[in-house]
N, C-alpha and C positions, 0 to 999 in steps of 0.2 A: 315157691315164688317169694322173692325178697323185695326189699325196698330199693328203688332205683337210686342212682347217684344224685339225681336232681331232688328226689325225695329226702335223701339224707342231708343234702345241702340246705333244703328248706327247713328241716327240723333244727339244724344247727343255727340257722339265721334267726329263728324265732326263740332260741335259747332252750330248746328241749333236749339237747345233747349235753353230756357232761365233758365234752372236749374243751380245750382252752378257748377256742373261738366261740363255742356254744355258751360258755359261762360269761364271756365278755358281752355277747349279744343279749343274754338274759339280763344282765345289769343295765345295759344300754336301753333295752325296752322298758325297764322299770323306771329309769331316770328320765326317759323321754316324756313322761307324763308330769314331770316336775314343772311348776309354774316359774321357777327361777331361771334366769338367764345364765347364771354362773353357779356351778355345783361346788359347794365347799366340801372339805374333808369329812365333816360330820355327816352330811347328806350322802356322800359317796359310801361311807362305812355302813350307814343304816340301810342303804339300798342293797349292798352286798349281803348283809346279814339277812334281810328280808328275802333275798334270792338264794339263800343257802350257799353263798360263795364266800370264801375267806378273803377279806379285803387285803390282808397282808401278802397274799400270793400274787398280787398284780405287780408285774415288772413295768418299767418305763415304756417298753414296747407295747405292753397290754393297755396301758393308759392312753398311749397314742392311738391305738386301734379303737379304744372306747370313744375317744374324742372324735375320731373320723366317722364312726358309726352315728354318734349323736348329731354331728353336723349334717349327715345325710338324711336322718329320719326326723329331725325336728325343724 
């Protein structure tokens, strides 16, 4: 018996998967606790490193998705 598609989606949404979307969610969940309204480059890079995500691997599309997730969860 395996994990359902819904279960996999939930794991990805909470950042427990090493898929591209999972990594973006991992950083978003970390940044969501920031008291700052605007996330600067330094804070973004620190969040990525804390989440074991390469900040230089983010494309503009990834950053747009990150912003959309942060807008939704904060």
